[in-house]
C-alpha positions as CSV (number, residue, x, y, z in Angstrom):
1,X,-0.1,-0.1,0.2
2,X,3.1,2.3,0.0
3,X,2.2,5.7,-1.8
4,X,-1.3,4.5,-2.8
5,X,-4.1,7.2,-3.1
6,X,-6.8,6.0,-1.3
7,X,-10.3,7.5,-0.4
8,X,-12.2,5.3,2.2
9,X,-15.8,5.9,2.9
10,X,-17.1,4.9,6.1
11,X,-13.8,5.7,8.1
12,X,-15.4,6.0,11.3
13,X,-16.9,2.8,11.6
14,X,-15.5,-0.1,13.0
15,X,-13.8,-1.5,9.8
16,X,-13.6,2.0,8.5
17,X,-11.3,3.2,11.1
18,X,-9.4,-0.3,11.2
19,X,-8.2,-0.1,7.9
20,X,-7.4,3.8,8.0
21,X,-4.8,2.8,10.8
22,X,-3.4,-0.1,8.7
23,X,-3.2,1.5,5.6
24,X,-1.5,4.7,7.1
25,X,0.7,2.3,8.6
26,X,1.9,1.1,5.3
27,X,2.1,4.3,3.8
28,X,-0.8,4.9,2.2
29,X,-2.1,8.4,1.7
30,X,-5.5,8.8,2.6
31,X,-8.8,10.6,2.0
32,X,-11.0,9.6,4.7
33,X,-15.0,10.4,4.7
34,X,-17.6,9.3,7.2
35,X,-20.9,11.1,7.7
36,X,-20.2,11.1,11.9
37,X,-18.0,14.1,12.0
38,X,-16.7,13.2,15.8
39,X,-16.2,9.5,14.7
40,X,-13.9,10.8,11.9
41,X,-12.0,12.8,13.8
42,X,-11.3,10.5,16.5
43,X,-10.3,8.1,13.6
44,X,-7.9,10.8,12.2
45,X,-6.3,11.3,15.7
46,X,-5.7,8.1,16.1
47,X,-3.7,8.4,13.1
48,X,0.3,9.8,13.5
49,X,0.4,10.4,9.8
50,X,0.6,13.7,7.9
51,X,-0.4,12.2,4.8
52,X,-4.3,11.7,5.9
53,X,-7.2,14.3,4.9
54,X,-10.6,14.1,5.9
55,X,-13.6,14.8,4.8
56,X,-17.4,15.0,6.7
57,X,-19.7,14.2,4.0
58,X,-23.3,12.4,3.4
59,X,-22.3,10.1,0.2
60,X,-26.0,10.7,-1.4
61,X,-25.8,14.3,-1.8
62,X,-24.1,14.9,-5.1
63,X,-22.3,17.9,-4.3
64,X,-20.3,16.3,-1.5
65,X,-19.4,13.1,-3.7
66,X,-17.9,15.4,-6.1
67,X,-16.1,17.6,-3.3
68,X,-14.7,14.0,-2.1
69,X,-12.8,13.4,-5.9
70,X,-12.4,17.3,-6.3
71,X,-10.3,17.5,-2.4
72,X,-8.4,14.1,-3.2
73,X,-7.3,15.3,-6.2
74,X,-6.3,18.3,-4.9
75,X,-4.3,17.2,-1.7
76,X,-3.3,13.6,-2.6
77,X,-2.7,14.4,-6.3
78,X,-4.5,11.4,-7.7
79,X,-6.8,8.1,-6.7
80,X,-5.6,5.0,-6.8
81,X,-7.9,2.9,-4.9
82,X,-11.8,3.6,-4.0
83,X,-12.7,1.7,-0.8
84,X,-16.5,1.7,-0.1
85,X,-16.7,0.6,3.5
86,X,-19.7,3.0,4.6
87,X,-22.9,0.9,5.8
88,X,-25.6,0.5,7.8
89,X,-27.5,-2.8,9.0
90,X,-31.1,-2.1,10.3
91,X,-32.4,-5.7,12.1
92,X,-36.0,-6.4,12.6
93,X,-39.1,-7.7,11.5
94,X,-39.6,-6.0,7.8
95,X,-43.2,-5.9,7.9
96,X,-42.3,-3.2,10.8
97,X,-39.8,-1.5,9.7
98,X,-39.9,1.9,9.2
99,X,-40.3,2.8,5.6
100,X,-37.5,6.1,5.6
101,X,-35.1,3.7,7.6
102,X,-35.5,0.8,4.3
103,X,-35.1,3.5,1.7
104,X,-32.0,4.8,3.8
105,X,-30.4,1.8,3.8
106,X,-30.5,1.4,0.0
107,X,-29.5,4.7,-0.2
108,X,-26.4,4.3,2.1
109,X,-25.4,0.6,1.4
110,X,-26.0,0.6,-2.4
111,X,-26.8,4.3,-4.3
112,X,-24.2,6.4,-2.9
113,X,-21.5,3.6,-3.4
114,X,-22.5,3.3,-7.1
115,X,-22.8,7.1,-7.7
116,X,-19.1,7.6,-5.8
117,X,-17.8,4.9,-8.0
118,X,-19.2,7.4,-10.8
119,X,-17.8,10.3,-9.4
120,X,-14.4,8.4,-9.7
121,X,-14.1,6.8,-12.5
122,X,-13.3,9.7,-14.9
123,X,-10.2,9.9,-13.2
124,X,-9.6,6.2,-12.9
125,X,-10.3,5.7,-17.5
126,X,-7.9,8.7,-18.1
127,X,-5.0,7.1,-15.8
128,X,-6.2,3.6,-17.2
129,X,-5.7,2.3,-13.7
130,X,-6.8,1.6,-10.2
131,X,-9.1,-0.3,-8.5
132,X,-12.7,0.0,-6.7
133,X,-13.3,-2.1,-3.6
134,X,-16.6,-2.2,-2.6
135,X,-17.2,-4.0,0.9
136,X,-20.4,-6.5,0.6
137,X,-21.1,-9.2,3.1
138,X,-22.0,-12.7,3.3
139,X,-25.6,-11.4,2.9
140,X,-25.4,-10.3,-0.1
141,X,-25.1,-14.0,-1.0
142,X,-27.5,-15.3,1.2
143,X,-30.6,-13.6,2.3
144,X,-30.7,-13.4,5.9
145,X,-34.5,-13.3,8.0
146,X,-35.1,-10.3,9.6
147,X,-32.0,-8.5,7.6
148,X,-34.3,-8.2,4.4
149,X,-33.3,-4.6,3.5
150,X,-29.8,-5.1,4.4
151,X,-29.7,-8.4,2.6
152,X,-31.0,-6.6,-0.6
153,X,-28.5,-3.8,-0.2
154,X,-26.0,-6.5,-0.6
155,X,-26.7,-8.6,-3.4
156,X,-27.3,-5.2,-5.1
157,X,-23.5,-4.3,-4.7
158,X,-22.7,-8.0,-5.7
159,X,-24.4,-7.7,-8.8
160,X,-23.1,-4.1,-9.6
161,X,-19.3,-5.2,-8.7
162,X,-19.8,-8.0,-11.1
163,X,-21.3,-6.1,-14.2
164,X,-18.9,-3.3,-13.9
165,X,-15.7,-5.6,-13.3
166,X,-16.7,-7.1,-17.1
167,X,-17.9,-3.4,-18.5
168,X,-13.9,-2.6,-17.4
169,X,-12.6,-5.7,-18.0
170,X,-10.5,-4.4,-21.2
171,X,-9.0,-1.6,-19.1
172,X,-6.6,-1.2,-15.8
173,X,-9.1,-1.1,-13.6
174,X,-9.8,-4.0,-11.1
175,X,-13.3,-3.9,-9.3
176,X,-13.1,-6.1,-6.4
177,X,-16.0,-7.3,-4.1
178,X,-15.4,-8.5,-0.7
179,X,-17.7,-10.0,1.8
180,X,-16.8,-10.6,5.2
181,X,-19.6,-12.4,7.8
182,X,-20.5,-10.9,10.6
183,X,-18.7,-7.9,12.4
184,X,-18.5,-7.2,15.9
185,X,-19.0,-3.2,15.3
186,X,-21.7,-0.3,16.5
187,X,-23.6,-0.8,13.4
188,X,-25.4,-3.4,15.7
189,X,-27.7,-3.3,17.7
190,X,-27.8,-4.9,21.0
191,X,-30.8,-6.8,19.8
192,X,-28.1,-8.0,17.4
193,X,-25.8,-9.1,19.9
194,X,-28.4,-11.0,21.6
195,X,-29.7,-12.9,18.3
196,X,-25.8,-13.8,17.5
197,X,-25.4,-15.5,20.8
198,X,-28.9,-17.3,20.8
199,X,-28.4,-18.5,17.7
200,X,-24.4,-18.8,18.1
201,X,-23.6,-16.8,15.0
202,X,-19.9,-16.1,14.2
203,X,-18.9,-12.7,14.5
204,X,-15.0,-11.2,13.6
205,X,-13.2,-8.8,15.4
206,X,-12.9,-5.6,13.3
207,X,-9.4,-5.7,13.4
208,X,-8.9,-9.0,11.4
209,X,-11.6,-8.3,9.2
210,X,-9.6,-5.2,8.0
211,X,-6.4,-7.1,7.5
212,X,-8.2,-9.9,5.4
213,X,-9.4,-7.2,3.5
214,X,-6.0,-5.3,3.0
215,X,-4.8,-8.9,1.9
216,X,-7.4,-9.3,-0.7
217,X,-6.8,-5.6,-1.9
218,X,-3.2,-6.5,-2.4
219,X,-3.9,-9.4,-4.6
220,X,-6.3,-8.0,-6.5
221,X,-8.8,-10.6,-5.8
222,X,-12.2,-10.3,-7.7
223,X,-14.4,-11.6,-5.0
224,X,-13.8,-12.7,-2.0
225,X,-15.8,-14.5,1.4
226,X,-14.1,-14.3,4.8
227,X,-15.0,-16.7,7.1
228,X,-15.4,-20.3,7.4
229,X,-18.2,-21.8,7.1
230,X,-20.1,-18.8,5.9
231,X,-17.9,-18.9,2.5
232,X,-18.8,-22.4,1.9
233,X,-22.5,-21.7,2.6
234,X,-22.5,-19.0,-0.2
235,X,-21.7,-21.6,-2.4
236,X,-24.2,-24.2,-1.4
237,X,-27.1,-21.5,-1.6
238,X,-26.1,-20.6,-5.0
239,X,-26.7,-23.7,-6.1
240,X,-29.2,-25.3,-3.8
241,X,-30.8,-22.6,-1.9
242,X,-34.1,-25.1,-0.7
243,X,-31.2,-26.6,1.3
244,X,-30.1,-23.8,3.2
245,X,-34.1,-22.5,3.4
246,X,-34.4,-25.7,5.8
247,X,-31.0,-25.3,7.3
248,X,-31.9,-22.2,8.8
249,X,-35.2,-22.3,9.4
250,X,-35.0,-23.0,13.3
251,X,-32.5,-20.7,13.6
252,X,-34.8,-18.2,12.0
253,X,-37.6,-18.9,14.3
254,X,-35.3,-18.1,17.4
255,X,-34.0,-15.1,15.8
256,X,-37.3,-14.3,15.0
257,X,-37.8,-13.8,18.9
258,X,-34.8,-10.7,18.9
259,X,-36.0,-9.0,15.8
260,X,-39.7,-8.6,17.8
261,X,-37.7,-6.8,20.3
262,X,-35.5,-4.6,17.8
263,X,-38.8,-2.5,17.1
């Protein structure tokens, strides 16, 4: 990562802040962005590196997306990698979820990163090089009950990443989709942690996930699923979804009790 000029969204979050610290220690020049100004400032203060620029921004705002690109070019002198790590993860009974929250989930997790990619692409195409890294989830390959909006948003990002990768196949730009399993971050409510404990869901520490993400970025691996056996379940679900339906039915009934409480 030495000398790489990187835009990282969601830098104030659990995975994002860990990525920022690790990338900075490896000598990357960073433009860090997050909608949460306080979390972003804390992330910036934790990095002993002058090659860091921060922008508090709402990625759904067209002017602020363009500002991210413009300020990155101004302060870093170019763009080599875009890492889309911002996101939210609502948990609950879909029929009872707030309509505005469902819409906001798609805006933040899907539309905003797609449009930020669109804003960055002219620069990458002009130099005919670069990496677009979309952080997804195993929930983007296996639809999880009580995470309907979140799963839908990540399924969309997986499809977008695949389609854009094929569209850019004759260029020097790589498009990567990296999907962790559940991660222990503030994106999860207490109801999620209670549910995870009840159904014995595997959850990884953000530091370990960030380390794996950077490894995949280095390898330019097109599509990566982090964590076993979840990575195996992704493949099973793709071929035999009915088998997975039956396998998770009892687990979903347990999770339902916690999903109802989250509302």
